[in-house]
NUKEDREN-815485 format. One record per residue (C-alpha): residue in three letters; x, y, z; residue number from 0. Coordinates in Angstrom, 1 decimal, m for minus. Example, Ala and Ser with C-alpha at 12.3 -4.5 7.8 and 13.67 -1.06 7.14 Angstrom:
 koltor      x      y      z lumpa
    ALA   12.3   m4.5    7.8     0
    SER   13.7   m1.1    7.1     1
***
This chain:
 koltor      x      y      z lumpa
    MET   74.1  165.6  120.7     0
    GLY   75.3  167.1  117.4     1
    ARG   75.3  163.6  115.8     2
    LEU   71.7  163.0  117.0     3
    LEU   70.6  166.3  115.4     4
    LEU   72.2  165.2  112.1     5
    LEU   70.5  161.9  112.3     6
    LEU   67.1  163.5  112.9     7
    LEU   67.7  165.9  110.0     8
    ALA   68.7  163.0  107.6     9
    LEU   65.6  161.1  108.7    10
    GLY   63.4  164.1  108.0    11
    TYR   64.8  164.5  104.5    12
    SER   64.4  160.8  103.9    13
    LEU   60.7  160.9  104.9    14
    LEU   60.2  163.9  102.6    15
    ALA   61.9  162.1   99.7    16
    GLN   59.5  159.1  100.1    17
    ALA   56.6  161.3   99.0    18
    GLY   58.0  161.1   95.4    19
    ALA   60.5  158.5   94.3    20
    PRO   62.1  156.7   97.2    21
    ALA   65.5  158.0   98.4    22
    LEU   68.5  155.9   97.9    23
    VAL   69.9  154.8  101.2    24
    TYR   73.6  154.5  100.8    25
    THR   75.4  152.1  103.2    26
    GLU   78.6  150.1  103.2    27
    GLU   76.7  147.2  101.7    28
    SER   75.7  149.3   98.7    29
    SER   77.1  148.1   95.3    30
    GLU   80.0  149.8   93.6    31
    VAL   77.8  150.5   90.6    32
    ILE   74.2  151.6   91.2    33
    ASP   71.7  152.2   88.4    34
    LEU   69.8  155.2   89.8    35
    THR   66.6  154.8   87.6    36
    PRO   64.4  153.4   90.5    37
    TRP   65.4  156.5   92.6    38
    VAL   64.8  159.2   90.0    39
    SER   61.8  161.5   90.1    40
    GLU   60.8  163.4   87.0    41
    PHE   59.1  166.8   86.6    42
    GLN   58.2  168.5   83.3    43
    ALA   58.1  172.3   83.7    44
    SER   56.1  174.3   81.2    45
    GLU   58.6  177.1   81.2    46
    LEU   62.2  177.9   82.2    47
    ILE   62.4  178.0   86.1    48
    ASP   65.1  178.1   88.7    49
    TYR   65.8  175.2   90.9    50
    ARG   64.4  177.1   93.9    51
    GLU   61.0  177.3   92.1    52
    LEU   60.7  173.5   91.8    53
    PRO   57.7  172.0   93.6    54
    PRO   58.5  170.0   96.8    55
    GLN   59.2  166.3   96.5    56
    ASN   55.8  165.3   97.8    57
    ASP   54.0  167.4   95.0    58
    PRO   52.0  165.1   92.7    59
    ARG   53.7  166.8   89.7    60
    TRP   56.8  164.8   90.5    61
    HIS   56.5  161.2   89.4    62
    GLN   58.9  158.3   89.4    63
    LEU   60.9  157.6   86.3    64
    PRO   59.7  154.6   84.3    65
    LYS   61.8  151.5   84.6    66
    GLN   63.1  151.8   81.0    67
    GLY   63.9  155.5   81.6    68
    THR   63.0  158.4   79.2    69
    HIS   63.3  158.1   75.4    70
    GLY   62.4  159.9   72.3    71
    LEU   63.7  163.1   70.6    72
    GLY   63.8  166.5   72.3    73
    ALA   63.4  167.6   75.9    74
    GLN   62.9  171.1   77.3    75
    ASN   62.8  172.1   80.9    76
    ARG   62.7  168.5   82.1    77
    TRP   63.9  168.1   85.7    78
    PHE   65.2  165.0   87.4    79
    ARG   65.7  164.5   91.1    80
    ILE   67.7  162.0   93.0    81
    ASP   67.8  161.9   96.9    82
    ILE   70.6  160.0   98.6    83
    ASP   70.7  159.3  102.4    84
    VAL   74.2  158.4  103.4    85
    ARG   74.3  156.3  106.6    86
    THR   77.8  154.9  106.8    87
    HIS   80.9  154.2  104.7    88
    PRO   82.0  157.6  103.4    89
    GLY   83.9  157.9  100.2    90
    SER   84.1  159.4   96.7    91
    ARG   81.6  158.4   94.1    92
    VAL   81.0  159.6   90.5    93
    LEU   77.6  160.4   88.9    94
    SER   77.7  159.2   85.3    95
    ILE   75.2  160.4   82.6    96
    ASN   76.0  158.1   79.7    97
    ASN   74.4  159.9   76.8    98
    PRO   77.1  162.0   75.0    99
    LEU   74.5  163.7   72.7   100
    LEU   72.6  165.7   75.4   101
    ASP   72.8  169.4   74.5   102
    ASN   72.4  171.2   77.9   103
    LEU   72.5  169.8   81.4   104
    ARG   72.3  172.0   84.5   105
    LEU   73.2  170.1   87.7   106
    TYR   72.4  171.4   91.2   107
    HIS   74.0  169.6   94.2   108
    LEU   72.3  170.2   97.6   109
    VAL   73.6  168.7  100.8   110
    ASN   71.1  168.8  103.7   111
    GLY   69.1  171.4  101.8   112
    ASN   72.0  173.8  101.1   113
    LEU   73.3  174.3   97.6   114
    MET   76.9  173.1   97.4   115
    ALA   77.7  173.1   93.7   116
    GLU   76.2  174.1   90.4   117
    HIS   77.6  172.8   87.1   118
    HIS   76.7  173.2   83.4   119
    PHE   77.3  170.2   81.0   120
    GLY   76.3  169.3   77.5   121
    ASP   77.7  169.0   74.0   122
    SER   76.7  172.6   73.3   123
    LEU   79.8  173.6   75.3   124
    PRO   83.5  173.1   74.3   125
    PHE   84.7  169.7   75.4   126
    ASN   87.5  171.1   77.6   127
    GLU   84.9  172.7   79.9   128
    ARG   83.8  169.3   81.3   129
    LEU   84.8  168.5   84.9   130
    LEU   86.2  165.1   83.8   131
    GLN   87.5  164.6   80.3   132
    SER   85.2  161.8   79.1   133
    THR   82.8  161.2   76.3   134
    GLN   80.0  160.7   78.9   135
    PHE   79.1  163.4   81.5   136
    LEU   80.7  162.8   84.9   137
    TYR   80.2  164.6   88.2   138
    PRO   82.2  163.6   91.3   139
    VAL   80.3  163.3   94.6   140
    GLN   81.8  163.2   98.1   141
    LEU   79.5  161.2  100.4   142
    ARG   79.8  161.6  104.2   143
    PRO   77.9  159.7  106.9   144
    TRP   74.5  161.1  107.9   145
    GLU   74.2  163.6  105.0   146
    HIS   71.2  163.9  102.7   147
    HIS   72.3  164.6   99.1   148
    THR   69.8  166.0   96.6   149
    LEU   70.9  166.1   92.9   150
    LEU   68.6  168.2   90.7   151
    LEU   69.2  167.9   86.9   152
    ARG   67.6  170.1   84.3   153
    VAL   67.8  168.7   80.7   154
    ASP   67.3  170.7   77.5   155
    THR   68.2  168.9   74.3   156
    GLU   67.0  168.5   70.7   157
    GLY   68.5  165.0   70.3   158
    SER   67.9  161.8   72.3   159
    SER   66.2  162.5   75.6   160
    HIS   67.5  159.3   77.2   161
    VAL   69.2  160.2   80.5   162
    PRO   70.9  157.1   82.0   163
    LEU   72.1  157.9   85.5   164
    THR   74.6  155.7   87.3   165
    LEU   76.5  156.1   90.6   166
    MET   79.8  154.3   90.8   167
    THR   83.2  154.3   92.5   168
    PRO   86.1  156.0   90.8   169
    GLY   87.9  152.6   90.6   170
    HIS   85.0  150.9   88.8   171
    LEU   84.6  154.0   86.6   172
    SER   88.2  153.8   85.5   173
    GLN   87.8  150.1   84.7   174
    MET   84.6  150.8   82.8   175
    LEU   86.2  153.6   80.8   176
    GLU   89.2  151.5   79.9   177
    SER   87.0  148.7   78.7   178
    ARG   84.8  151.0   76.7   179
    ASN   87.7  152.9   75.2   180
    LEU   89.3  149.6   74.2   181
    LEU   86.1  148.4   72.5   182
    GLN   85.4  151.7   70.8   183
    GLY   89.0  152.0   69.6   184
    PHE   89.0  148.4   68.3   185
    GLN   85.7  149.1   66.4   186
    LEU   86.7  152.4   65.0   187
    GLY   90.1  151.1   64.1   188
    ILE   88.6  148.2   62.1   189
    LEU   86.2  150.5   60.3   190
    THR   88.9  153.1   59.5   191
    ALA   91.3  150.4   58.3   192
    ILE   88.6  148.9   56.0   193
    GLY   87.6  152.3   54.7   194
    LEU   91.1  153.5   54.0   195
    PHE   92.0  150.2   52.3   196
    SER   88.9  150.4   50.1   197
    LEU   89.8  154.0   49.3   198
    PHE   93.3  153.1   48.2   199
    VAL   92.0  150.2   46.1   200
    ALA   89.5  152.5   44.5   201
    LEU   92.2  155.1   43.7   202
    ALA   94.5  152.5   42.3   203
    SER   91.9  150.5   40.2   204
    GLY   89.3  153.2   39.4   205
    SER   86.6  150.9   40.7   206
    PHE   83.2  152.6   41.4   207
    SER   82.2  149.7   43.7   208
    TYR   85.2  150.3   45.9   209
    SER   84.7  154.1   45.8   210
    TYR   81.1  153.8   47.0   211
    TYR   82.1  151.2   49.6   212
    ALA   85.0  153.4   50.9   213
    ALA   82.7  156.4   51.1   214
    TYR   80.0  154.3   52.9   215
    VAL   82.5  152.9   55.4   216
    LEU   84.3  156.2   56.2   217
    SER   81.0  158.1   56.6   218
    MET   79.7  155.3   58.8   219
    THR   82.9  155.4   60.8   220
    LEU   82.5  159.2   61.4   221
    LEU   78.8  158.6   62.3   222
    VAL   79.6  155.9   64.8   223
    ALA   82.4  158.2   66.3   224
    SER   79.9  161.0   66.6   225
    LEU   77.2  158.8   68.3   226
    GLN   79.8  157.6   70.8   227
    GLY   81.1  161.2   71.4   228
    VAL   84.6  160.2   70.2   229
    ALA   84.5  162.6   67.3   230
    PHE   83.5  165.6   69.5   231
    ARG   86.4  164.7   71.9   232
    TYR   89.2  164.3   69.4   233
    LEU   88.1  165.9   66.0   234
    TRP   86.3  169.1   66.9   235
    PRO   86.4  169.7   70.7   236
    GLN   86.3  173.5   70.3   237
    LEU   83.4  173.4   67.8   238
    PRO   80.3  172.4   69.7   239
    ALA   78.1  173.9   67.0   240
    MET   79.0  170.9   64.7   241
    GLN   77.2  168.6   67.2   242
    ALA   73.9  170.3   66.2   243
    TRP   74.1  169.1   62.5   244
    VAL   76.8  166.5   62.1   245
    ILE   74.6  163.4   62.9   246
    PRO   71.5  164.5   60.9   247
    PHE   73.9  165.2   58.0   248
    LEU   75.9  162.0   58.3   249
    LEU   72.9  159.6   58.6   250
    PRO   71.3  160.3   55.2   251
    LEU   74.8  160.6   53.7   252
    VAL   75.5  157.0   54.9   253
    MET   72.2  155.9   53.3   254
    CYS   73.2  157.6   50.1   255
    PHE   76.5  155.7   49.8   256
    ALA   74.8  152.5   51.0   257
    LEU   72.3  152.7   48.1   258
    MET   75.1  153.5   45.5   259
    PHE   77.1  150.5   46.8   260
    ALA   74.0  148.3   46.7   261
    GLU   73.5  149.2   43.1   262
    LYS   76.9  148.0   42.2   263
    VAL   76.9  144.8   44.3   264
    LEU   73.4  143.7   43.2   265
    GLN   74.3  144.6   39.6   266
    LEU   71.0  146.4   39.1   267
    LYS   72.2  148.1   35.9   268
    TYR   72.3  144.8   34.2   269
    LEU   69.6  142.8   36.0   270
    ASN   66.7  145.2   36.8   271
    ILE   66.3  148.8   35.4   272
    ARG   63.3  149.5   37.6   273
    MET   65.2  148.7   40.7   274
    LEU   68.1  150.7   39.5   275
    ARG   65.9  153.8   39.1   276
    ILE   64.4  153.4   42.5   277
    CYS   67.8  153.0   44.0   278
    ARG   69.2  156.1   42.3   279
    PHE   66.2  158.1   43.2   280
    SER   66.5  157.1   46.9   281
    ALA   70.2  158.0   46.8   282
    ALA   69.4  161.4   45.4   283
    PHE   66.7  161.9   48.0   284
    SER   69.1  160.9   50.8   285
    LEU   71.7  163.4   49.5   286
    PHE   68.9  166.0   49.5   287
    LEU   68.1  165.2   53.2   288
    ALA   71.8  165.5   54.1   289
    LEU   72.1  168.9   52.4   290
    LEU   68.8  170.1   54.0   291
    SER   69.8  169.1   57.5   292
    PRO   71.8  172.2   58.5   293
    PHE   68.8  174.4   57.6   294
    VAL   66.1  172.7   59.7   295
    SER   65.7  171.8   63.4   296
    TYR   67.6  168.8   64.8   297
    SER   64.4  166.9   65.8   298
    LEU   62.7  167.4   62.4   299
    ALA   65.9  166.4   60.5   300
    MET   66.2  163.3   62.7   301
    TYR   62.6  162.3   62.3   302
    CYS   62.9  162.6   58.5   303
    ASP   66.2  160.7   58.5   304
    LEU   64.9  157.8   60.6   305
    VAL   61.7  157.4   58.5   306
    ALA   63.9  157.5   55.3   307
    LEU   66.3  155.0   56.9   308
    LEU   63.4  152.6   57.7   309
    GLY   62.0  152.8   54.1   310
    ILE   65.4  152.5   52.5   311
    ALA   66.3  149.5   54.6   312
    VAL   63.1  147.7   53.6   313
    VAL   63.7  148.6   49.9   314
    LEU   67.3  147.2   50.0   315
    LEU   66.2  144.0   51.8   316
    ALA   63.4  143.5   49.2   317
    PHE   65.8  144.1   46.3   318
    ALA   68.4  141.7   47.8   319
    LEU   65.7  139.0   48.5   320
    VAL   64.3  139.2   44.9   321
    GLN   67.8  139.0   43.4   322
    ALA   68.7  136.1   45.7   323
    MET   65.6  134.2   44.7   324
    ARG   66.7  134.6   41.1   325
    GLY   69.9  132.8   42.0   326
    GLN   72.4  135.7   42.3   327
    LYS   75.1  134.6   44.7   328
    LEU   76.2  138.1   45.8   329
    ALA   72.5  139.1   46.6   330
    ARG   72.3  136.2   49.1   331
    LEU   75.4  137.3   50.9   332
    TYR   74.2  141.0   50.8   333
    PHE   70.8  139.9   52.3   334
    LEU   72.5  138.0   55.1   335
    GLY   74.7  141.0   56.1   336
    TRP   71.7  143.4   56.1   337
    ILE   69.5  141.0   58.2   338
    VAL   72.2  140.8   60.9   339
    PHE   72.6  144.5   60.9   340
    LEU   68.8  145.2   61.2   341
    ALA   68.5  142.5   63.9   342
    SER   71.2  144.3   66.0   343
    VAL   69.3  147.6   65.5   344
    ILE   66.1  145.9   66.7   345
    VAL   67.8  144.5   69.8   346
    THR   69.2  148.0   70.6   347
    SER   65.7  149.4   70.3   348
    LEU   64.2  146.8   72.6   349
    ILE   66.9  147.5   75.2   350
    TYR   66.0  151.2   75.1   351
    LEU   62.3  150.4   75.5   352
    GLY   63.0  148.1   78.5   353
    ALA   61.7  144.9   76.7   354
    ILE   65.1  143.3   77.2   355
    GLU   67.0  143.5   80.4   356
    THR   70.8  143.2   80.1   357
    SER   74.0  144.6   81.5   358
    LEU   75.1  145.7   78.0   359
    GLU   74.9  149.3   76.9   360
    PRO   72.0  149.9   74.6   361
    LEU   74.2  150.9   71.7   362
    SER   76.5  147.9   71.9   363
    PRO   74.3  145.5   69.8   364
    ALA   73.9  148.1   67.1   365
    MET   77.6  148.9   67.0   366
    ALA   78.5  145.2   66.8   367
    GLY   75.9  144.8   64.0   368
    VAL   77.5  147.8   62.1   369
    THR   81.0  146.3   62.4   370
    PHE   79.8  142.8   61.3   371
    GLU   77.8  144.3   58.3   372
    ILE   80.8  146.3   57.1   373
    VAL   83.3  143.5   57.5   374
    PHE   80.9  141.1   55.8   375
    MET   80.3  143.5   52.9   376
    SER   84.0  143.8   52.4   377
    LEU   83.9  140.0   51.9   378
    VAL   81.1  140.4   49.4   379
    LEU   83.0  143.0   47.6   380
    ALA   86.1  140.9   47.5   381
    ILE   84.1  138.0   46.0   382
    ARG   82.6  140.3   43.4   383
    TYR   86.1  141.6   42.6   384
    SER   87.4  138.1   42.2   385
    ASP   84.5  137.1   39.9   386
    GLU   85.1  140.1   37.8   387
    ARG   88.8  139.4   37.5   388
    LYS   88.1  135.8   36.4   389
    ALA   85.5  137.0   33.8   390
    LYS   88.0  139.6   32.5   391
    HIS   90.7  137.0   32.3   392
    ARG   88.4  134.7   30.3   393
    ILE   87.4  137.5   28.0   394
    GLN   91.1  138.5   27.5   395
    GLN   91.9  134.9   26.4   396
    GLU   89.1  134.9   23.9   397
    ALA   90.2  138.3   22.7   398
    LEU   93.8  137.1   22.2   399
    GLU   92.6  134.2   20.1   400
    GLN   90.5  136.5   17.9   401
    ALA   93.4  138.9   17.7   402
    LYS   95.6  136.3   16.1   403
    ARG   93.1  135.7   13.3   404
    ILE   92.6  139.4   12.4   405
    ARG   96.2  140.7   13.0   406
    GLU   97.1  140.9    9.3   407
    ALA   93.9  142.6    8.3   408
    ARG   94.2  145.0   11.2   409
    GLU   97.8  146.0   10.2   410
    GLU   96.6  147.0    6.8   411
    ALA   93.7  148.8    8.3   412
    LEU   96.0  150.6   10.6   413
    LYS   98.2  151.8    7.7   414
    ALA   95.1  153.2    5.9   415
    GLU   93.9  154.7    9.1   416
    ALA   97.2  156.4    9.8   417
    GLU   97.1  158.0    6.4   418
    SER   93.6  159.1    6.9   419
    ASN   94.4  160.4   10.4   420
    GLU   97.2  162.5    9.0   421
    ARG   95.0  164.1    6.5   422
    LEU   92.2  164.6    9.0   423
    GLU   94.6  166.1   11.6   424
    GLU   95.8  168.7    9.0   425
    MET   92.1  169.6    8.3   426
    VAL   91.3  169.8   12.0   427
    GLN   94.3  172.0   12.7   428
    GLU   93.2  174.4    9.9   429
    ARG   89.6  174.5   11.1   430
    THR   90.7  174.9   14.8   431
    LEU   92.9  177.9   13.9   432
    GLU   90.0  179.5   12.0   433
    LEU   87.7  178.8   14.9   434
    GLU   90.1  180.3   17.4   435
    ILE   90.4  183.5   15.3   436
    ALA   86.7  183.8   15.0   437
    LEU   86.2  183.2   18.7   438
    ARG   88.8  185.8   19.6   439
    GLU   87.1  188.4   17.3   440
    LEU   83.7  187.5   18.8   441
    ASN   85.1  188.0   22.3   442
    GLU   86.5  191.4   21.4   443
    VAL   83.1  192.4   19.9   444
    ASN   81.3  191.2   23.0   445
    GLN   83.6  193.1   25.3   446
    LYS   83.0  196.3   23.3   447
    LEU   79.3  195.8   23.3   448
    THR   79.3  195.2   27.1   449
    GLU   81.3  198.4   27.6   450
    GLN   78.9  200.3   25.4   451
    THR   75.9  199.1   27.3   452
    THR   77.3  200.1   30.7   453
    ILE   79.4  203.2   29.9   454
    ASP   78.0  206.7   29.4   455
    SER   79.3  207.7   26.0   456
    LEU   79.7  211.4   26.8   457
    THR   81.4  211.3   30.2   458
    GLY   83.1  207.9   30.2   459
    VAL   81.6  206.8   33.6   460
    LYS   79.0  204.2   34.3   461
    ASN   75.5  204.9   33.0   462
    ARG   72.1  204.8   34.8   463
    ALA   71.5  201.1   34.0   464
    ALA   74.8  200.1   35.4   465
    PHE   74.1  202.2   38.5   466
    ASN   70.8  200.6   39.1   467
    LYS   72.2  197.1   38.8   468
    ARG   75.2  197.9   41.1   469
    LEU   72.8  199.6   43.6   470
    GLN   70.8  196.4   44.1   471
    ALA   74.0  194.3   44.4   472
    GLU   75.6  196.5   47.0   473
    GLY   72.3  196.7   48.9   474
    ARG   72.3  192.9   49.2   475
    ILE   75.9  192.9   50.4   476
    SER   75.1  195.6   53.0   477
    ARG   72.0  193.6   54.2   478
    ARG   73.9  190.4   54.5   479
    GLN   77.1  191.8   56.1   480
    GLN   75.2  194.5   58.2   481
    THR   77.5  197.2   56.9   482
    PRO   76.4  200.8   56.0   483
    MET   76.1  201.9   52.4   484
    ALA   76.2  205.6   51.4   485
    LEU   74.8  207.3   48.3   486
    LEU   75.8  210.7   46.9   487
    MET   73.5  212.6   44.5   488
    LEU   75.5  215.5   42.8   489
    ASP   74.0  218.2   40.7   490
    ILE   75.9  221.0   38.8   491
    ASP   74.8  224.4   39.9   492
    HIS   73.3  226.7   37.2   493
    PHE   74.1  224.2   34.5   494
    LYS   71.4  225.6   32.2   495
    ASN   73.1  229.0   32.3   496
    ILE   76.3  227.3   31.1   497
    ASN   74.5  225.8   28.1   498
    ASP   72.8  229.1   27.4   499
    LYS   75.8  231.3   27.8   500
    TYR   78.7  229.2   26.5   501
    GLY   76.8  226.7   24.3   502
    HIS   76.0  223.0   24.5   503
    LEU   79.5  221.9   23.5   504
    ALA   80.8  223.8   26.5   505
    GLY   78.2  222.0   28.6   506
    ASP   79.4  218.6   27.3   507
    HIS   83.0  219.6   28.1   508
    THR   81.9  220.6   31.6   509
    LEU   80.2  217.3   32.2   510
    LYS   83.2  215.3   31.0   511
    THR   85.5  217.4   33.3   512
    ILE   83.2  216.8   36.3   513
    ALA   83.1  213.0   35.6   514
    ASP   86.9  212.9   35.4   515
    THR   87.2  214.8   38.7   516
    LEU   84.7  212.5   40.4   517
    SER   86.6  209.4   39.3   518
    ALA   89.9  210.9   40.5   519
    GLN   88.4  211.6   44.0   520
    LEU   87.2  208.0   44.5   521
    ARG   90.2  205.8   45.6   522
    ARG   88.5  202.5   46.4   523
    PRO   87.8  200.0   43.6   524
    THR   84.4  199.3   45.1   525
    ASP   83.2  202.9   44.8   526
    LEU   81.1  203.6   41.7   527
    VAL   80.4  207.0   40.0   528
    SER   77.8  207.1   37.3   529
    ARG   75.9  209.7   35.3   530
    PHE   72.4  209.7   36.7   531
    GLY   70.8  211.9   34.0   532
    GLY   71.4  215.4   32.5   533
    GLU   73.8  217.3   34.8   534
    GLU   73.2  214.8   37.8   535
    PHE   75.7  212.2   38.9   536
    ALA   75.2  209.5   41.5   537
    ILE   78.0  207.8   43.6   538
    ILE   77.8  204.5   45.5   539
    LEU   80.1  204.2   48.6   540
    PRO   79.9  200.7   50.0   541
    SER   80.9  200.1   53.7   542
    THR   80.7  203.9   54.4   543
    ASP   78.8  205.5   57.2   544
    ALA   77.3  209.0   57.2   545
    GLU   80.4  210.7   58.6   546
    GLY   82.7  209.1   56.0   547
    ALA   80.3  209.9   53.2   548
    MET   80.1  213.6   54.2   549
    ALA   83.9  213.8   54.2   550
    VAL   84.0  212.3   50.7   551
    ALA   81.3  214.6   49.5   552
    GLU   83.1  217.7   50.9   553
    HIS   86.3  216.7   49.2   554
    ILE   84.5  216.4   45.9   555
    ARG   82.8  219.8   46.3   556
    GLU   86.1  221.5   47.1   557
    ALA   87.8  219.7   44.1   558
    VAL   85.0  220.9   41.7   559
    GLU   85.1  224.4   43.1   560
    ALA   88.9  224.5   42.5   561
    LEU   88.6  223.5   38.9   562
    ILE   89.6  226.0   36.2   563
    ILE   87.5  225.3   33.1   564
    GLU   88.1  227.4   30.0   565
    TRP   86.1  227.4   26.9   566
    GLU   87.1  229.6   24.0   567
    GLN   89.3  231.6   26.3   568
    LEU   86.4  232.2   28.7   569
    LYS   86.5  230.8   32.3   570
    ILE   83.4  228.9   33.3   571
    PRO   82.7  229.2   37.1   572
    LEU   81.6  225.8   38.4   573
    THR   80.1  224.6   41.7   574
    VAL   78.1  221.5   42.7   575
    SER   75.5  220.7   45.3   576
    ILE   75.6  217.2   46.9   577
    GLY   73.0  215.2   48.8   578
    VAL   74.2  212.4   51.1   579
    SER   72.3  209.5   52.7   580
    SER   73.7  206.5   54.5   581
    SER   72.2  203.5   56.2   582
    ILE   72.5  199.7   56.7   583
    ILE   70.2  198.1   54.1   584
    GLU   67.3  196.1   55.7   585
    SER   65.2  195.1   52.7   586
    ASP   65.2  194.9   48.9   587
    GLU   63.2  198.2   48.7   588
    HIS   65.6  200.0   51.1   589
    PRO   68.2  201.0   48.4   590
    LEU   65.6  202.9   46.4   591
    GLN   64.5  204.7   49.6   592
    LEU   68.1  205.5   50.3   593
    LEU   68.3  207.0   46.7   594
    GLU   65.2  209.1   47.3   595
    GLN   66.7  210.4   50.6   596
    ALA   69.9  211.4   48.9   597
    ASP   67.8  213.2   46.3   598
    LYS   65.9  215.0   49.0   599
    ALA   69.1  216.0   50.7   600
    LEU   70.4  217.3   47.3   601
    TYR   67.4  219.6   46.8   602
    GLN   67.7  220.8   50.3   603
    ALA   71.3  221.7   49.7   604
    LYS   70.3  223.6   46.5   605
    ASN   67.5  225.4   48.4   606
    ASP   70.0  226.4   51.1   607
    GLY   72.1  228.3   48.6   608
    ARG   73.9  225.7   46.4   609
    ASN   77.6  224.8   46.5   610
    ARG   77.2  222.8   49.7   611
    VAL   76.7  219.3   51.0   612
    GLY   73.4  218.2   52.6   613
    LEU   72.9  215.1   54.8   614
    PHE   69.5  213.4   55.0   615
    GLN   68.8  213.4   58.8   616
    ASP   65.3  212.1   59.4   617
    MET   65.5  208.6   57.8   618
    PRO   62.9  206.0   58.7   619
    VAL   64.0  202.4   59.0   620
    PRO   62.1  200.2   56.5   621
    HIS   60.7  196.9   57.7   622
    SER   61.5  193.6   56.0   623
***
């Protein structure tokens, strides 16, 4: 009786699934590897929703996935649904999502309508958080007879939206992964070996051609490893943020080095100046795209990179074709290598679009084309290097013959040149010594002038101009690091009475004593004390909140009150009032507002009786 109820329940789910895409009926005759595309329904949600809010399978908003699958860049809130009716032959299966560049995948596994598991995938997560350690996303499924399995998959990604879904046995998965890892390792090994060999040749010979080729091959190797997910797995598994910009950065960088290498191989510097300028401009533009990629969205960067790649590929083919028609041997070989590479890219694009049906993975032709093109270009570079060596050998032979004819004259010229060099060296040494002395004196004068323009001549502390410059600089640091900055405005109480009673010289002595006391109280090298004007001083305290600033201000007030200042055997009583303000800077105008607030706090302290510290309390937050 219980088995009959399970059968009726499975049939009910099967009929419901047929309203959208048909349900996969899994029997013992089913293949070990099943491409799930014909059984996938797709739903595009306008906003983020939970799986329980999805429309039922018979809702017209669900539609069957096209035969060639989904393509393009970017996908947000896109849902996929696969229904599987298990009749017989229980066992373990693995759901494979073979696109290592998907950002976020949320999988919900329901059995007979009940949620059994929920998992979060994607290259926006650290690699070790995957269920199975593989470059593709894998989810194990346990199939039992007369069960209805529903797999709901939500995709959010800025990169390729292609979601290839395959159901296979663990044994076939293991064989497939072994074959793929072997091919990928063979390809990356060849590219790395060629790149390192070219780099060593470049370092040993100083050849720009090998330098550009080595940079091109190594950057292409890293790009291929990133596209295959190998770089994420082995190079930066704990840095998923790199996945958001490494491909848009590497793609134009590869184009830049390809253009620089093409300039050397096609010898544009000697054969066509206009082509040379176009090539260098394109390389500079590609480098600009690479540097710009971390600051724009992934989809915008990829669109710009792909358009630039198409244009640059056409330009390089045209250049190679023109030079080949003019009889240049290396241009013909270069043209052949690029044609094969572009043909492989076109085949990959046609596979993605469904125009070509094959059991190969879509990226396989492109990866084979890349490998062929790089190996073939190494042959081109070797031929060019051989031709250059032969030309150099021929030139050396001619130079030796000429050297025999002019050896006697050259020896005489060398003797005269040696005497002239000795006299010239003596003169150069004398002039160099004079120049060093003049530069040293000029540097000393410049240092004195710089100190004079930033130091208050009376007190010896920084002047108002230096304070204003430092205030803006510390404000930017506070804004960038989101740390508080404090300002202290200090005014000497009854300073006019000191000038009137003891004289202006006594007032100057008082200002100098106050400045020395303030400098002694500030322990951190980043703190700044300056004479703001008259008897006012201003202090900048970076990375200091209101509580810390109040403590510093109170220490200063107590230190000044404890001073014993004598002038002509008369003691000058001295106190100060201090205004304090502190805040995290939010805009370029905020430091000046902070200064005004400290000034208001100062005048409030003077109004409250002087010889005290006032904190600005009601401080509005400026808007950027």
